[in-house]
C-alpha positions in Angstrom: -9.5 -53.1 48.5 -8.0 -51.3 51.5 -8.6 -51.2 55.1 -10.4 -47.9 56.3 -12.2 -46.2 58.7 -14.8 -43.8 58.0 -12.7 -40.9 58.4 -10.3 -42.3 55.7 -13.4 -43.5 53.7 -14.8 -39.6 53.9 -11.4 -38.5 52.9 -10.6 -41.1 50.1 -14.1 -39.8 48.5 -13.1 -35.7 48.5 -9.6 -37.2 47.2 -10.9 -39.2 44.4 -13.4 -36.6 42.9 -10.8 -33.7 43.2 -8.5 -35.9 41.5 -11.2 -36.4 38.5 -12.9 -33.1 38.3 -11.1 -29.8 38.7 -14.3 -28.4 39.7 -14.6 -30.1 42.9 -12.9 -27.9 45.7 -13.3 -28.2 49.7 -13.4 -25.5 52.0 -14.7 -25.1 55.9 -13.1 -23.8 59.1 -10.0 -25.5 59.7 -10.0 -27.8 57.1 -7.1 -26.9 55.0 -3.3 -27.2 56.5 -5.1 -28.7 60.4 -7.1 -31.1 57.9 -10.3 -30.6 60.0 -11.2 -31.0 63.5 -11.6 -34.6 62.7 -8.9 -35.3 60.1 -11.2 -35.9 57.6 -9.6 -33.4 55.1 -6.3 -34.1 56.0 -3.3 -33.9 53.2 -6.0 -32.6 50.6 -4.3 -29.0 50.8 -1.0 -30.5 50.5 -2.0 -32.6 47.4 -4.1 -30.1 45.4 -3.6 -27.1 46.7 -4.1 -24.0 48.6 -6.8 -22.5 46.1 -8.5 -25.9 46.0 -8.3 -26.9 49.9 -8.5 -23.9 52.3 -9.6 -22.4 55.9 -12.5 -19.8 55.9 -13.4 -17.7 58.7 -15.9 -18.8 61.7 -18.8 -17.7 59.7 -21.6 -20.7 58.7 -23.8 -18.2 57.0 -20.9 -17.0 54.8 -19.4 -20.8 54.4 -23.1 -21.5 52.7 -23.3 -18.2 50.7 -20.0 -18.9 49.1 -20.9 -22.4 48.6 -24.1 -21.7 46.8 -22.5 -19.0 44.7 -19.7 -21.1 43.8 -22.0 -24.1 42.8 -24.4 -21.8 40.5 -21.3 -20.7 38.7 -20.7 -24.5 37.6 -18.3 -25.4 40.2 -18.9 -28.2 42.5 -18.2 -27.1 46.3 -17.9 -29.4 48.9 -18.6 -27.2 52.4 -17.8 -28.5 55.8 -19.6 -27.2 58.6 -17.3 -28.4 61.4 -20.6 -29.5 64.0 -23.9 -30.1 62.9 -24.4 -27.7 66.0 -22.9 -25.1 64.2 -25.0 -25.1 60.9 -28.2 -22.8 62.2 -26.6 -19.8 60.6 -26.7 -21.0 57.5 -29.9 -22.8 57.6 -31.6 -19.9 55.8 -28.7 -20.1 52.9 -29.7 -24.1 52.8 -33.0 -23.5 53.0 -34.2 -20.5 50.9 -31.5 -20.4 48.5 -29.6 -23.9 47.6 -32.8 -26.1 48.2 -34.6 -23.8 45.7 -31.9 -22.6 43.3 -33.6 -25.1 40.7 -37.1 -24.3 41.1 -36.9 -20.7 40.9 -35.0 -20.3 37.9 -36.9 -23.1 36.4 -33.9 -24.9 35.8 -31.6 -22.5 34.3 -29.3 -23.0 37.7 -28.6 -25.7 40.0 -26.9 -26.3 42.8 -24.1 -28.8 43.1 -23.2 -28.6 46.2 -22.3 -30.9 49.1 -22.6 -29.8 52.7 -20.8 -32.2 55.3 -21.1 -32.3 58.9 -20.3 -34.2 62.1 -23.4 -35.3 63.8 -24.5 -37.2 67.1 -23.0 -38.0 70.5 -20.4 -40.5 71.8 -17.7 -38.3 72.4 -18.6 -36.3 75.2 -19.1 -33.1 73.4 -22.1 -32.0 75.5 -25.1 -29.7 74.3 -23.1 -27.9 71.9 -21.3 -30.5 69.7 -24.0 -33.7 70.0 -26.9 -32.6 68.2 -28.6 -34.7 65.6 -30.6 -32.2 63.6 -31.6 -34.5 60.6 -35.4 -33.6 61.1 -34.9 -30.0 60.2 -33.4 -30.6 56.8 -35.5 -33.3 55.5 -38.4 -31.2 55.8 -37.1 -28.9 53.0 -38.3 -29.9 49.3 -35.2 -29.7 47.0 -32.6 -30.8 49.4 -31.4 -34.5 49.7 -30.2 -35.7 53.4 -27.8 -38.7 53.7 -26.2 -40.6 56.7 -24.1 -43.4 56.3 -23.4 -45.8 58.9 -19.9 -47.5 57.7 -16.9 -46.7 56.2 -17.9 -48.4 52.5 -21.0 -46.6 52.3 -19.4 -43.8 53.6 -17.2 -43.3 50.3 -19.8 -44.5 47.7 -22.7 -42.3 49.1 -20.3 -39.1 49.4 -19.2 -39.6 45.6 -22.8 -39.8 45.0 -23.3 -36.7 46.3 -20.7 -34.6 45.0 -21.9 -35.7 41.1 -25.6 -35.0 42.2 -26.5 -31.5 40.7 -28.4 -30.9 43.4 -27.9 -29.7 47.0 -26.9 -32.7 49.3 -26.7 -32.9 53.0 -24.2 -35.3 54.2 -24.4 -36.5 57.7 -21.3 -38.1 59.2 -22.0 -39.7 62.7 -18.9 -38.8 64.7 -19.4 -42.1 67.1 -18.4 -44.2 63.9 -15.4 -42.3 62.7 -13.3 -44.3 64.5 -15.2 -47.6 64.8 -18.8 -48.8 65.6 -19.6 -48.4 69.4 -23.0 -48.6 70.9 -22.6 -46.8 74.3 -19.7 -46.5 76.9 -16.6 -46.3 75.2 -14.9 -49.3 76.6 -18.1 -51.7 75.3 -17.4 -52.3 71.8 -20.5 -53.1 69.6 -20.9 -56.3 67.6 -18.0 -57.1 65.9 -17.5 -55.7 62.3 -17.8 -58.1 58.9 -17.7 -57.6 55.3 -17.3 -54.3 54.4 -18.3 -53.0 57.9 -14.6 -53.9 58.3 -13.5 -51.3 56.5 -12.8 -52.7 53.1 -13.2 -50.0 50.8 -12.3 -49.7 47.0 -9.2 -47.2 46.6 -11.0 -45.7 43.7 -14.1 -44.6 42.4 -17.6 -46.0 43.0 -21.3 -45.0 44.0 -23.7 -45.8 46.2 -27.2 -44.9 44.9 -29.2 -42.9 46.8 -33.1 -44.3 48.0 -31.8 -47.7 48.8 -31.9 -49.0 52.2 -29.5 -51.7 53.0 -30.9 -54.9 54.6 -28.4 -55.5 57.4 -29.9 -58.9 58.6 -33.2 -60.9 57.6 -35.8 -62.0 59.8 -39.5 -62.4 60.4 -40.4 -61.6 64.0 -40.0 -57.3 63.7 -38.4 -54.9 61.3 -36.1 -52.1 63.0 -35.5 -49.3 60.9 -32.4 -47.2 61.6 -29.7 -45.0 60.6 -26.2 -43.9 61.5 -24.8 -45.1 64.5 -28.2 -46.7 65.4 -27.7 -49.3 63.1 -24.9 -51.0 65.5 -27.4 -50.6 68.4 -30.2 -52.3 66.7 -27.7 -55.1 65.6 -26.5 -55.0 69.4 -29.6 -55.6 70.8 -31.1 -58.1 68.4 -28.3 -60.2 68.7 -28.2 -60.0 72.5 -32.2 -61.0 72.4 -31.7 -63.6 69.8 -34.5 -62.0 67.9 -35.3 -62.8 64.0 -35.1 -59.4 63.0 -34.9 -57.1 59.3 -32.7 -54.3 59.9 -32.7 -51.8 57.6 -30.1 -49.4 57.4 -32.2 -46.6 55.6 -28.9 -44.6 54.8 -30.5 -41.8 52.8 -33.2 -40.2 54.6 -34.5 -37.6 51.8 -35.1 -39.5 49.2 -36.7 -42.7 51.3 -36.8 -45.8 50.4 -40.6 -46.6 51.0 -40.4 -49.9 49.2 -37.9 -51.7 51.0 -39.6 -50.6 54.5 -43.3 -51.4 53.0 -41.7 -54.9 52.3 -40.1 -55.5 55.3 -42.8 -54.3 57.6 -45.7 -56.2 55.6 -43.2 -59.2 56.4 -42.8 -59.0 60.0 -45.8 -57.3 61.2 -44.2 -55.0 63.8 -41.6 -52.2 63.8 -39.4 -50.5 65.9 -37.9 -47.1 64.7 -34.6 -46.0 66.3 -32.7 -42.9 66.0 -30.2 -40.4 68.1 -32.2 -36.9 68.1 -34.7 -35.9 70.2 -38.3 -37.8 69.9 -40.6 -34.9 69.5 -41.0 -34.0 65.4 -37.7 -36.3 65.2 -37.6 -38.3 61.9 -38.9 -41.5 63.6 -42.2 -40.0 63.4 -42.1 -39.4 59.6 -41.2 -43.2 59.7 -44.3 -43.8 61.8 -46.5 -41.9 59.6 -45.2 -43.6 56.4 -45.2 -47.2 58.2 -49.0 -46.6 58.9 -49.8 -45.1 55.4 -48.5 -48.0 53.7 -48.6 -50.9 56.5 -51.6 -50.5 58.7 -53.6 -53.5 57.7 -50.1 -55.7 58.1 -49.4 -54.6 61.9 -50.0 -56.4 64.6 -48.8 -54.1 67.2 -48.1 -50.5 67.5 -45.0 -48.8 66.4 -42.4 -48.4 68.8 -39.8 -45.1 68.8 -36.4 -45.4 70.7 -34.8 -41.8 70.6 -33.1 -39.6 72.5 -34.7 -37.8 75.0 -36.4 -34.2 74.6 -33.5 -32.1 76.4 -30.2 -30.6 75.6 -27.8 -33.5 74.9 -26.1 -33.8 78.3 -22.6 -33.9 78.7 -22.3 -35.9 82.4 -24.8 -38.4 81.7 -24.3 -39.2 77.9 -25.1 -42.8 78.1 -28.3 -42.1 79.9 -29.2 -40.0 76.9 -27.7 -42.2 74.2 -30.5 -44.7 73.2 -28.6 -48.0 73.7 -29.2 -51.4 73.3 -31.2 -51.7 77.1 -33.7 -49.4 75.8 -33.9 -50.8 72.5 -34.3 -54.5 73.8 -37.3 -52.7 75.8 -39.2 -52.0 72.6 -38.8 -55.0 71.2 -40.2 -56.7 73.8 -43.6 -54.3 73.8 -43.9 -55.0 70.0 -43.1 -58.6 70.2 -45.6 -58.9 73.3 -48.3 -56.8 71.7 -51.2 -57.5 69.7 
């Protein structure tokens, strides 16, 4: 086992797969000599060569088009979009081509493509470097959407994504790249423990999709979260001293409905947490799933804690960020509700 932060774990996953499979290659803006804006690809070009880790023009539509062509030809490309905020010029390629290639070709072609991109706030990136667009992609049939919360999962899930024969959108919470914080950068979140500490195997391993991970076991309520918000959920529950089932969803599509259903039927109460804007956010889908599968077990209305329906502000980042104060308010509501 090695000590890794999420950046190092993500880099290790790509390095392992590039070493195992000559068809795996990495490209995107500044990923080569510079090693990526967050250094996730640092050293890969030097180790694996210019033809397997290379820079592209600033054209997300072009990056995605190239990646889809490579995937259809039998390669396993890992395309990096420098920030999720920049992914929209490539959205049509992802939705209309990559996600549908297997279906429209009746299985003759597949798109074993991994799209990596940083999401969320926490670095004072403002409105054009802090978005969380996961809900836009979970609406696309044929595309898997994954988001880790810790280094161990990040490496295992990314290896699984690279080995998948269909396209995977791999969202990386940039607030967690160097360690977990739930709000103001001077206030660290709960201490890391177990593999959250960054204990990551150096070789090959997989973390399978559609398997939520239970962070804590409790009877008072269920908290559904993913990415950075897993740490916010832990902090809020710990500060309140409540007994909470906290589920790290990890895989948004496919979604582990069984784990969600089992937990909510046990606790009868549910809080849903995500950083993205509220309206039409992924939390709405989670609410619908809980309502559909657990209606007769609910003892209070489901609460959502999310970002506001505004662009992500620069000056007021921590007012926008769904921190423990807002989560604790939602927990009180569901515990007092009947």
